[in-house]
N, C-alpha and C positions, 0 to 999 in steps of 0.2 A: 495504376492509380497512385501509388506512392511516389513514383518519379514525377508524375504530373503535378501532384499536390505541392511538392517542393521545388518544382520548375527545374528539375535536373535532367539533362539529356540521358537517354537510355530507355529501357535497361539493356545491358549487354547480353550476349548469348550465354555467358557463363552463369547467369541467373536462372536459366532454364525456363520452365513454364510458369507463367504468372499465377495460374490457378492453384499452384502448389503452395503459395505464400499467403499467410494471414498475419499482417504486421500490425500490432497494437501500437497506437500513437502514445498512449500513456500506460505502459505495462506495470502491473502491481501484483505481488504475490499474496496468496492467502495463507495465514497461519492455520495449521490443521485444527487447532482448538481455539482459534481466534473468534472475535465477535462476528465477523462477516459470515463465516461458515455457520455459526449458530443462527444468524438471521436467515440465511438461505434455507437451512433445514426447517426453521420455524415456518417459513412461507411455503414450504414444500416444493420450491422451484428446483431443488436438487434432483428431482426425478427426470428433469430435462437436461441435466449437465453431466459431463464426464470429466473427472479430475485425474491428473497424474502427478506423482510426487516430483518435486524439483530435486535434482541429484545432489546438490551441494550448497553449503552455506560457508562463506569465507569472509575474512577481514584482512585488510592491507595494513601491515605494521612493519616498521623498520625496513622499508624497501622491498618487502616480500608479501606474497599472498599466502595466508595461513588458513587452515580449517578452523572454524569457530569452535572452541572447546566448551561444550555445554553439558558434559557428563563427567563423572569422576574418571572414567576410562580415557576420554578425550584429553582431559587435563593432564593425565599422567604421561601421555605420549606427545603432548604439544611442545613444540620448540618455542612457543611464545613466552613461556614462563620458565624461571629457574626452579630448582628443587624446592626451596622454601616457599616460593610463590604458589607452586602447585598445591602444597599442603594447606596454605591459607585459603586458596580458592576453593578447594574441596570442602573445607570446613564451612565456608560461606554458603556453598551450594547445599550442603547438608542442612544448614539452618533454614534456608529459604524453602526447601522442599518439604520440610517438616513443620513449617510455620503454620499455625492455625489461629485465626483471629479470635475464635471462641474458646481457645485453651491457653490461658496465660502461662502455663508451664512451658510452652514452646517458645515464649517470647524472649527468654534469657535477658530480662531487664531492658528489652527494647520496646519503647512505646511507639507503635506503628503510626500513630497520629501526631507525634511530637518529635521523635528522633528523626533527624534528617538522613538522607541517603549518604551524605558525606560522613556523618558520624557513624552510620552503620558500617560502611567500608573501613573506616578507621578502626572500629572494634576488631576487625579481622586482619588489620595491618596489611591491607592490599596495596601493592605497588601501583604507581601511576599507569603503567601499561595495562595492567590487569583491570584497573578501574575503567579505562577507556574501552577495552574490549567488552567488558561486562555491561557498561552503560549504553554503548552505541550498537554493538553487534548482537547482544543477547536481549537486553531490555528494550532495544530499538528506540532509545531517546534520540531526538534530532538536534538537541542543543545541550549546553552544560547546566541549564537552569534547574534540572531535576536534582542536582546534588544538594541544593539547599532547600528542597521541599521534603515533606514527610515521606518516610521510606516505604510506606505501604504500597503505593503505586508501583514502585520499582520492584518490590518483592513479588507483586502479582504478575508483573511483566516477565520477570525471570522465570517464574513458575510456568507461565503460559508457554514460553519458548521451549522450556525443557519438556513439558507435557506434550507439546506438538511434536518435538523431536522423537519422543518415545513411541509415537504412533508409527513412524516410518523409518527411523534409524538414520537414513542417509541425510535428511534435512527436515526442518519443521514446516517446509513450505509446500503448497500445492499450486497448480495452475491448470486452467481448463483446457482440454483438448480443443483445438481450433481457435483458441484465444478468448479474450474478454468479450468479444462480440456475441458469444454464446449466452452471456448474462441477460442482456435485453431481449434476446430471442426467446430465452426460457420464460421470462416474465410476460412476453407477448402471448405465448402459448397458455400460460396460466391465466392471464387476463381473459383470453377467449373462452376458457371454461366457465368463467363467471359472467359472460355476456359483454365483456369489454370490447372496444373497437380501437384499433391502431391505424393511424394515418401516417404513412411513412413519406419522408422527403417532401413534406408540405411546409411552405413558408408561413410565418406568422406576420400578417400584414398590420394587425392592430389588436391591442388589448382594450376592450370596451369596459369603461368604469361607470358606476352609478352611485353618486353620493360617497365617493371615496372607496367603494368596494368593487372588486372585479365582478363583471356581469357576463362577459362573453369574450371569445377570441374569434377574430376574422381571419380567414385563410382562403385564398383563391376565390374570393367573392362569396364564400359561405360563412355563416355565423354559427359558432358552436357555443351554446350557453353553458355556464358553469357557476357553481357556488364558491369554488376554490380553484386556484391555479398554482401548480407546482412546476417549477422550471429551473434551468441553470442560468447563470449570469448572461449568456449570449442573447437571451430573449428580452432582457430588461436592462439595457446598459445605463439607463437613467436611475436605476434603483440599486446600484452596486458601486463600490469604491475599490481602488487599487491598494493592495497590501504588500506588494512585492512582485518579483519576477522569478520565473523558473527557466533554466536552460536544459534542453533535452537534445541528445545526439543519438539518433538511431544508426547503428553500424551493421552492415551486412558483412559476414565473415564466411570463409570456407574452411575454417579450422576451429577446434575448441580453444578456449582461453588457456594460456600457459599456466602451469602450476595449479590447475584445478582437477587433476587426475582424469583428464580427458572427459570431464563432465559435459553431457549434452544440454544441461540446464543448471544454472546456479545463480546465487546472489553474491556479490562482493560489495562490502561496505568499506569506504575509506574514511575513518574518523577525522573530524575536523582538525584535530591537533596535528595530524600527519602532514597537513598542507598549510598550517597556520591560518585556518579559516574559522568562521563562526558556525558554518553548517557542514554536515557530512556530504560526501559524494557517493552516489549509489550506482551500481552496475547490475543490470538485470539481463541474464543470458537465457534465451530459449532457442529452440531449434526444431528440426524435423521430428524429434522424438515426441513433441507435443502437437504434431501435424500443423506446424506454423511456417515451415520452410521446405524447400526441396531437399532431397536426401543429401546428407553431408554438409548442409548449410546451417548457419547460425545467425541469430539476430541478437545483438547486444545493445542495450539502451543505457546511456549514461545520463544522469540527471543530478541537479543540485540547485539550491537557491542562489540566485544571482547576487553577487556582492560588489562587483566592479562594473566599469563601462566596457569591459571586454569579456563577455560571458564565455565564449568558446575557449579562451585561454585558461579560464578557471578549471575546465575539465580536461585539459591536456594531459595531466598525470594519469587520469583514468584511461584516456584514449591510448596512451602508450602501452598500457597493459593488454590492449586488444590487437595490437599490430601483428601482421599486416591487415589493413581494413580495405575491403573491396570498394565500398561506397559509404559515404556519410550523408545523413540528412539532419540539418541543424534547425532547431526552432527555439525561439525565446518568447514565452507567453506571460501575460500578466496573471497574478493571483488576485482574484476578485472575491469580495465578500459582500453580503447584503447590507444595505444601510439601516434596515429595520427588521423587526422579527416577523412581520407579515400578518400579525393578528388583526390589525385594523383594516388593511386593504384586502386581506385574504389571498395575497400573492406571496407564496413561500418560495424563496430563492435559495438554492444550494450554494456552497462555496466552491471555488475552483479547486482542481486537484493540486496537491502540493508536490514537492520534489521527491518525497520518499517513495520507495518501491514496495510498500506494504499499505494496508488499508486502515490503519489505526485512526487517522484523523477523519477519514471519510465515514467510518463507523460512528464516530462521535457526532459528526454532522447529521447522519441519518437519525440517530436517537434524538438529537436536538430538534430536528425538523418534525419528527413524529410527535414530540411533546408539544410543539407549537401548533401543529395542525389539529391534533385530536384532544389535547389537554390531558393526555394520559401518558404514562411511561411505556416504552416498548419492552414487554416482558417476553423473553424467549420461550419460557416454559408454559405459557398460557395456551390452552387448547384453542385452535381456530375453529370458527364456524364453517363447517364443510358443506353447507347447503349452497348449491349453485343457483338457487331461485329465490334468494332473499329479496324482500321488498325494501330493505334498508338502502340508503344512498351509498 
């Protein structure tokens, strides 16, 4: 299916049996204490999912792949930092992990709502290399704009990464066994418990409107009435606009990525400054260990925001880290966002997936859509109604 989708001849015999492969077109990792995990736990869909820890988290700096230092022990052994940088970084980590918004004594004269992240880093006299690693590989910011914004968001992001790492030690990331396709399958099972119906592989022929509001969806000659419609941009091209492009290159490998300690799964981030870019480049590596490939085989996906007229050339430095590559599958897709919030038409459209290989922006989109659809905030700790026979819509 992968070879057919990208119109590539093959597959060769070296790929072995196709049924042993589950290739995600847009792979993204879960932070162990991140928002998406909390959402999945809240919806109880986790009972249908099995996760496995991703083995490593790395950053590319000064021409080499390094383990991301997110603990005092990692900082001490890291060759990313000199002796004085290690001390400053450890002080900054200690400050962040002890920071409590409700306890001013932990603030050390830092106003989390006014002090910028740039000013926070300056207080600890962090060097530029340490700032890049902290901002992009630990806080997972995708641009430099965070430096001039209030530091509370970055403090929370660093804490989240460190807390996720403390759960599993090897890395802060999780990935579902058999791939991200298990997510919609899990929700399909959950929906069935509540009387929901899934129609798979059905075309949408027409969205029926009445006085500016959605009334029904036509598919294969049948009409499905609804009060609200939730969909991705592909269903409503006239209700979205282009905000940019993403290039992704799926690479099939028969070896682990060099300098990752033979990791069967890992993330590698190349900060924008390393390549004189505006956006980071991401590498997501998964393999047979997550039941995604044949034994001894690996799937590495490179992604970034397109900045030139030659997208594939933009990711060449990342592809060089993966050599030799058995097969590449290249795609360039538009990033689409809705033209309106959907409250008037009751058609609520999600945003396209961005270039990052974590779910931060998608979680913000989920919360924003929930707010627009229900008029309430998505509260993870709120008990759910467990009745399967509710008369509510």
